[in-house]
N, C-alpha and C positions, 0 to 999 in steps of 0.2 A: 433097484428102484428107478434109475434114470438111464435111458438109452440116448446117446448123443448122435445126431445125424448131421453130417457135413457134406454138402454137394460141392463137387470140385470140377474144375476144368483148367488144367495147367497151373495149379496153385501150390506147388511143392513148398515154397518158402512160407506162404501165408498159412498153409495147413500146419506146418511145424509150429508157428507162433500160437495158433489156436490150441493145438494139442498140448503145448506146454502149460497153458492156462487151466487145463483140465486135470492136471496131475493131482492137485489137492483133493479134488472130488473123488478121484479113483482111490487115493489113500484112505479117505474117510468112509469109503464104501457107498458113496452116493451115486457115482457113475458106475453102472453095471457093464456097459459096453459102449464102444464108439464105432460107428459105422460110417465109412467114407463112401459116398455114392458118386462115382465118377461118371462124367458125361463125355468121355473121349480124350482124355489127357494124352499128350505126347511127350511130356516131361517126366520127371521122376516122382510124381505124386504117388503112384502105387508103391514105390519103394519106401517113401516116408510113412505111409499108412501101415505097411506091413512091419517095418522096423519098430513102430510104436505099439504094435499088437492090436491094431484096429482090424475090424472086418472090412474087407475091400470089396465093394460091389461094382463090377466093371460095366454093367448095363442095367437099365431099368429105372435109374434115377432114385429119387426119394421114396417112391412107392415101393420099389424093391427093397430098399433099406428098412422101411417100416415093417415089412413082412418078416424081416430077420431080427428085428429089435426084441430084446428079452425084457426090457424094463416096462413097468406100468405107465411111466411118464416118458415123454419124448422131449428132448431139447434140440431144436433145430437151429444150427448156426451156419453162418457163411465162413469160408476160409478167411483168416485174417482177424476174425473177432477174438478179442481177448477179454475174458471175464474178470471183473473187478474183484478186489478183496471183499470178502463177505458174501459172495454169490452162493456159496454152499448153504449157509444158514438161511438165506432168503428163499432158496428153492425148497429146502426141507420144510420150512414154515408154511410156504404156499401150498405144497402138495399135501400137507397134513390137514389143512383147513378148507381147501377149495377143490372144486371139481372143474372150474373154469380155467381156460388158458391164461397165461401171463406173458407179457412182452418185456424183454430187456430193453433198456434204452442206453444210449451212449453217455459216458461221463461228460459233464459240461465242458471240460477242457479239450475233449477230442471230438466234439460235434462238428459236423460239416456245416459251413455257412448256409443260411436259409436259401439264397438264390442258387447255390450249387446243388442243393437237394432238389429244388423245383425243376431245374433244367437238366439234371443228369439222368433222369429216368429212375424213379423210386425203386429201390431194391427192398422188397418186402421183408426179407430176413436180415437186413443189415444189423439190427440190434439183437436178434435172436427171439425164439419163441419156445415157451414151455407149455406143452399140451398133453392131456391124458391120452394114452394110446387108444382108449375106447372111443374117443371123439374122432 
């Protein structure tokens, strides 16, 4: 049902944290595949991805990952993102009733202060995005 795409660049530790938060979704059958789209890492990112059973795309970025995705819906995450408890039910409910994308937001306790967000250069996927593969 859901293909998870994570774009990385020297993110071995952050990738491991994100992959750990996806285990429940894999067990429940919600996560069909996880694709790590690397952009030139020189650390052990590839090893983390391979040991976790992810598809590792060494070039071509997110576009190449989308071409390999098997799910009808895509979940785009940045390395380090940790999905909160209840995310599985929310995604299943959304994909059952909607065709429009949905954006994850950070939990209140982990939000970056407003001025830090303004001056740090907004990272569009910091919270994650669920979108139909057809879109």
